[in-house]
C-alpha positions in Angstrom: 0.0 0.0 -0.2 1.0 3.5 -0.5 0.0 7.6 0.1 0.2 9.4 -1.8 -0.3 13.3 -2.9 -0.8 14.8 -6.0 -1.0 18.7 -7.2 -4.7 19.3 -9.5 -5.3 22.2 -10.6 -3.8 23.9 -7.6 -5.1 21.9 -4.9 -3.0 18.7 -2.8 -4.8 15.4 -3.7 -4.4 12.9 -1.4 -5.0 9.3 -2.4 -4.0 5.2 -1.5 -2.9 2.7 -4.1 -2.0 -0.5 -4.1 -1.6 -3.3 -6.7 0.8 -3.7 -9.7 -0.2 -1.3 -12.4 -0.3 -3.7 -15.5 -3.6 -4.9 -13.7 -6.7 -3.1 -14.8 -7.7 -0.1 -12.6 -10.4 0.2 -10.1 -11.6 3.5 -8.7 -13.1 3.7 -5.2 -15.1 6.7 -4.5 -15.9 7.3 -0.7 -19.0 9.3 0.4 -18.3 13.4 1.0 -18.7 12.5 4.9 -15.8 10.1 4.7 -13.1 9.5 3.0 -10.6 7.0 1.5 -9.7 5.3 4.7 -13.0 3.3 4.4 -11.1 1.2 2.2 -8.5 -0.1 4.4 -9.7 -3.5 4.3 -11.2 -4.0 0.6 -7.6 -2.7 -0.6 -5.3 -5.3 0.0 -7.9 -7.6 -0.6 -8.3 -6.3 -4.9 -4.9 -4.9 -4.8 -4.2 -9.0 -5.9 -6.2 -8.7 -9.1 -6.7 -5.2 -9.5 -4.3 -1.6 -9.5 -6.4 0.3 -6.9 -6.5 3.8 -6.8 -8.4 5.6 -3.9 -8.7 9.4 -3.3 -9.9 11.6 -1.3 -11.7 14.7 -2.5 -11.9 17.8 -1.9 -12.7 19.1 1.2 -12.0 15.5 2.4 -9.8 13.8 4.7 -6.3 14.8 3.7 -7.2 16.1 0.6 -7.1 20.0 0.6 -10.3 21.5 2.0 -10.2 25.1 0.7 -13.0 27.7 2.6 -16.5 26.9 1.6 -17.3 31.0 1.5 -14.4 30.7 -1.5 -14.9 27.5 -3.3 -17.5 26.1 -4.7 -18.8 22.8 -2.9 -20.7 20.8 -5.5 -21.0 17.3 -6.9 -20.3 18.2 -10.3 -16.9 20.1 -9.2 -16.0 17.2 -6.8 -16.3 15.2 -10.4 -14.2 18.3 -12.3 -11.3 17.5 -9.8 -11.6 13.8 -9.9 -11.5 14.2 -14.0 -8.4 16.2 -13.7 -6.5 13.9 -10.8 -7.2 10.6 -13.7 -6.1 12.9 -16.2 -2.9 13.4 -14.1 -2.7 9.8 -13.6 -2.6 8.8 -17.0 -5.8 6.5 -15.7 -8.1 6.3 -19.1 -10.3 3.1 -18.5 -10.9 1.7 -15.1 -13.5 -0.3 -12.7 -15.5 1.6 -10.6 -16.6 1.2 -6.7 -19.1 3.9 -5.5 -20.8 4.2 -1.8 -23.2 6.8 -0.9 -22.5 10.7 -2.5 -19.5 9.0 -4.6 -22.6 7.4 -6.6 -22.9 10.9 -7.8 -19.9 11.6 -8.6 -19.3 7.9 -10.3 -22.1 8.7 -12.3 -21.4 12.0 -13.2 -17.9 10.7 -13.9 -19.9 7.6 -16.7 -21.5 10.5 -18.5 -18.7 12.3 -19.6 -16.7 9.4 -20.2 -19.2 6.1 -20.8 -16.7 4.4 -22.8 -13.6 4.7 -20.2 -16.3 2.6 -17.4 -15.4 -1.0 -17.4 -17.8 -1.8 -14.9 -19.2 -0.8 -11.5 -20.1 -1.8 -8.1 -22.5 -0.3 -5.8 -22.1 -0.4 -3.1 -25.3 1.6 -1.0 -24.2 4.4 -4.2 -28.3 5.2 -5.2 -29.6 6.4 -7.9 -33.1 5.8 -7.6 -35.9 8.1 -6.1 -36.8 4.6 -4.7 -33.5 4.3 -2.9 -34.5 7.4 -0.7 -35.4 6.5 3.0 -37.7 8.5 4.7 -35.1 11.3 6.2 -35.1 12.5 2.9 -38.9 13.5 2.4 -37.4 16.2 5.0 -35.1 17.7 2.9 -36.8 17.6 -0.4 -39.1 20.7 1.5 -35.4 21.7 2.6 -34.0 22.0 -0.9 -37.4 24.1 -1.9 -36.9 26.6 0.6 -33.1 26.4 2.3 -33.5 29.3 4.9 -30.2 29.6 7.2 -32.5 27.7 10.2 -32.7 24.7 8.3 -29.0 24.8 7.6 -28.4 25.4 10.9 -30.6 22.1 12.3 -29.3 20.0 9.3 -26.2 20.5 11.0 -26.7 18.0 13.6 -26.1 14.9 10.8 -22.7 15.6 10.8 -22.5 15.2 15.1 -20.5 12.1 16.3 -23.4 10.6 17.6 -25.0 10.6 14.0 -21.9 9.0 12.6 -22.0 6.6 14.9 -25.6 5.8 14.8 -24.9 5.3 11.2 -22.6 3.0 11.2 -24.1 0.6 13.7 -27.5 0.8 12.7 -28.7 -2.1 10.6 -25.4 -4.0 12.2 -25.1 -7.0 14.4 -24.1 -6.3 17.8 -20.4 -6.3 18.2 -19.6 -6.4 13.6 -18.3 -3.0 13.7 -15.0 -1.9 14.7 -14.5 1.5 16.4 -12.1 2.1 13.5 -14.1 3.6 10.8 -16.5 5.8 12.7 -13.9 7.0 15.1 -11.6 8.7 11.6 -15.2 10.4 10.4 -15.7 11.9 13.4 -11.9 12.9 13.7 -12.0 14.2 10.1 -15.8 16.2 10.9 -14.4 17.9 13.7 -10.4 19.0 12.6 -11.5 22.6 11.1 -14.5 24.5 12.1 -15.2 24.3 8.4 -16.6 20.9 7.1 -19.8 21.2 8.8 -20.0 24.0 6.4 -18.9 22.2 3.2 -21.1 19.3 4.2 -23.9 21.5 4.5 -23.0 23.3 0.8 -23.1 19.1 -0.6 -26.7 18.5 1.3 -28.4 21.7 -0.4 -27.0 20.4 -4.0 -27.6 17.2 -3.9 -30.8 18.0 -5.2 -29.3 18.1 -8.5 -27.7 15.0 -8.0 -32.0 13.6 -7.9 -32.1 15.5 -10.9 -29.9 13.7 -12.6 -31.2 10.1 -11.8 -32.5 9.8 -15.4 -29.2 10.8 -16.6 -27.6 7.8 -15.1 -30.3 5.6 -15.7 -30.1 6.6 -18.9 -26.3 5.8 -18.9 -27.2 2.3 -17.6 -29.7 1.5 -20.4 -27.5 2.8 -22.9 -23.9 0.9 -22.5 -25.1 -1.6 -20.4 -22.1 -1.3 -17.6 -21.0 -4.9 -16.1 -22.7 -4.1 -12.6 -23.0 -5.7 -9.3 -24.9 -4.2 -5.9 -23.8 -5.0 -2.9 -25.9 -3.4 -0.8 -26.6 -3.2 3.4 -30.2 -4.0 3.5 -30.8 -2.3 6.5 -29.6 0.9 5.2 -31.9 3.9 6.4 -30.4 6.1 4.4 -29.8 4.9 0.8 -32.9 1.5 1.7 -32.7 -1.6 -0.7 -35.2 -1.2 -3.3 -32.4 1.5 -4.4 -30.9 -1.7 -5.2 -33.7 -3.4 -6.8 -34.0 -0.4 -8.9 -30.9 -1.3 -11.3 -32.2 -4.4 -12.5 -35.0 -2.2 -14.6 -32.6 -0.4 -16.3 -29.3 -3.6 -17.1 -30.0 -6.5 -17.8 -25.9 -7.1 -16.7 -26.5 -6.8 -12.8 -26.2 -9.0 -10.4 -27.7 -7.7 -6.9 -26.7 -8.9 -3.3 -28.8 -7.5 -0.4 -26.5 -8.1 2.3 -27.1 -8.5 6.2 -26.2 -4.8 7.1 -26.3 -1.4 7.1 -25.6 2.0 5.3 -21.5 0.5 6.3 -21.9 -2.7 4.7 -18.3 -2.7 3.8 -17.1 -2.4 7.3 -18.7 -5.8 7.7 -18.6 -7.7 5.0 -15.6 -6.6 3.1 -14.0 -10.3 2.5 -17.7 -11.0 1.0 -17.7 -8.1 -1.2 -14.1 -8.4 -2.4 -15.2 -11.9 -3.6 -18.2 -10.4 -5.4 -15.7 -8.1 -7.4 -12.7 -10.5 -8.1 -15.2 -13.8 -8.8 -16.4 -11.7 -11.4 -13.5 -9.4 -13.0 -10.2 -11.4 -11.6 -8.4 -13.1 -15.2 
């Protein structure tokens, strides 16, 4: 495993890397409030089959985090920097693993470069209305009228208690290491602007929902090989979102895991097997 930083359009971008460069690239895309640290257990297993690259988005983990008043924190803009990173690394064709808010970023890439996508793993990476859990009903009202009062209210979803709860909800007792949520809590509190950056992205998520139909059109037109490995007990992105993929892509393998939102924490070996058995050479 190697831990690197590279300048991307003037901003330091951190990424983890393992596996031979002679092997096909597997790009791992974390959620916006997490970091590439979430792939710490998966990467050594995939590195036997793939050249694995797991970046931290701008504003997350160990990458640069410009103040939200000076940087446009939207999913499209984060995609711009990821796109530029791949160009710097001379990565063209690749598999991608999308999780949580990494799904719209990954599918933005797919829309831009549809013929570069070798295959997709969606682990609780939603692109369907059916996959939005009950908490999104109220958020859609917030999008219609994003007042400062509601912005302050929604900052609570980035609190340590909520972060920890999202890791543990839907999982068996004692199945989840504290390492993952401890790192996310640390990253959420190491600078005062973190919650503001995430609040900007929460407002912008409405544009991802508007783009869902475009992401689905990509699947219908290009039919990429697709693995859906979904924690079926996830309260944020509920499992009907996993089942909906079969509507648009006949080349899909769907696996509902007895896990929550962070299914990778408890099922990384199973998920690695699904990937390597399908695409391993």
